[in-house]
C-alpha positions as CSV (number, residue, x, y, z in Angstrom):
1,M,40.7,40.4,47.8
2,T,38.1,39.5,45.2
3,K,36.3,36.2,45.6
4,L,36.5,33.8,42.6
5,I,34.1,31.1,41.6
6,K,35.3,28.1,39.7
7,V,32.6,26.9,37.2
8,T,32.8,23.6,35.3
9,Q,30.5,22.4,32.6
10,I,29.4,18.8,33.4
11,K,26.5,18.2,30.9
12,S,26.1,18.8,27.1
13,S,24.3,21.8,25.8
14,I,22.9,20.0,22.8
15,S,19.3,19.5,24.0
16,C,19.0,22.6,26.2
17,P,17.1,25.9,25.2
18,K,18.9,28.5,23.1
19,K,18.8,30.9,26.0
20,H,20.8,28.5,28.2
21,K,23.4,27.9,25.4
22,S,23.9,31.7,25.3
23,T,24.3,31.8,29.0
24,L,27.0,29.2,28.9
25,K,28.8,31.2,26.2
26,G,28.4,34.3,28.3
27,I,30.2,32.6,31.3
28,G,32.9,31.4,28.9
29,L,32.2,27.7,28.9
30,R,32.7,25.9,25.6
31,H,32.5,22.1,26.1
32,I,32.0,19.4,28.8
33,G,34.9,19.5,31.3
34,H,35.8,23.1,30.5
35,T,36.6,25.1,33.7
36,V,36.7,28.9,34.1
37,K,37.3,31.1,37.1
38,R,35.1,34.2,37.4
39,I,34.8,37.0,39.9
40,K,31.7,36.5,42.1
41,S,29.0,39.1,41.3
42,P,25.2,39.2,41.4
43,R,25.1,39.0,37.6
44,L,27.2,35.8,37.5
45,L,25.2,34.2,40.4
46,G,22.0,34.8,38.4
47,M,23.5,33.1,35.3
48,I,24.7,30.2,37.4
49,N,21.2,29.7,38.9
50,S,19.6,29.6,35.5
51,I,21.9,26.8,34.2
52,A,22.6,25.0,37.5
53,Y,21.7,21.6,35.9
54,L,24.5,22.0,33.3
55,I,27.4,23.1,35.6
56,K,29.3,22.4,38.8
57,T,30.5,25.3,41.0
58,E,33.2,25.7,43.6
59,E,34.3,28.7,45.6
Protein backbone atom coordinates (compact mmCIF):
# COMPACT_ATOMS: atom_id res chain seq x y z
CA MET A 1 0.00 0.00 0.00
CA THR A 2 1.32 3.43 -0.92
CA LYS A 3 1.63 6.05 1.76
CA LEU A 4 -0.23 9.29 1.19
CA ILE A 5 0.54 12.70 2.62
CA LYS A 6 -2.21 15.26 3.08
CA VAL A 7 -0.91 18.78 2.35
CA THR A 8 -2.88 21.94 3.20
CA GLN A 9 -1.92 25.52 2.36
CA ILE A 10 -2.27 27.68 5.48
CA LYS A 11 -0.58 30.95 4.43
CA SER A 12 -0.82 33.21 1.41
CA SER A 13 1.77 33.03 -1.35
CA ILE A 14 1.58 36.75 -2.17
CA SER A 15 4.79 37.88 -0.47
CA CYS A 16 6.85 34.73 -0.93
CA PRO A 17 9.59 34.22 -3.56
CA LYS A 18 8.63 33.18 -7.08
CA LYS A 19 10.39 29.82 -6.62
CA HIS A 20 8.14 29.03 -3.64
CA LYS A 21 5.03 29.98 -5.63
CA SER A 22 6.03 27.55 -8.36
CA THR A 23 6.63 24.85 -5.74
CA LEU A 24 3.07 25.35 -4.44
CA LYS A 25 1.78 25.05 -7.98
CA GLY A 26 3.86 21.90 -8.51
CA ILE A 27 2.30 20.26 -5.46
CA GLY A 28 -1.14 21.30 -6.69
CA LEU A 29 -2.10 23.89 -4.09
CA ARG A 30 -4.03 26.91 -5.35
CA HIS A 31 -5.31 28.94 -2.39
CA ILE A 32 -5.42 29.11 1.40
CA GLY A 33 -7.31 26.14 2.83
CA HIS A 34 -6.84 24.01 -0.29
CA THR A 35 -5.92 20.39 0.56
CA VAL A 36 -4.42 17.73 -1.69
CA LYS A 37 -3.32 14.14 -1.12
CA ARG A 38 -0.05 13.08 -2.71
CA ILE A 39 2.01 9.89 -2.74
CA LYS A 40 4.99 10.11 -0.38
CA SER A 41 8.23 10.34 -2.35
CA PRO A 42 11.67 11.92 -1.84
CA ARG A 43 10.82 14.57 -4.46
CA LEU A 44 7.64 15.58 -2.64
CA LEU A 45 9.36 15.64 0.76
CA GLY A 46 11.98 18.02 -0.64
CA MET A 47 9.27 20.32 -1.97
CA ILE A 48 7.50 20.24 1.40
CA ASN A 49 10.71 21.12 3.25
CA SER A 50 11.32 24.15 1.06
CA ILE A 51 7.87 25.68 1.71
CA ALA A 52 7.16 24.32 5.21
CA TYR A 53 6.22 27.80 6.47
CA LEU A 54 3.29 27.98 3.98
CA ILE A 55 1.75 24.54 4.48
CA LYS A 56 0.57 21.98 7.04
CA THR A 57 1.12 18.25 6.46
CA GLU A 58 -0.49 15.10 7.84
CA GLU A 59 0.25 11.47 7.11
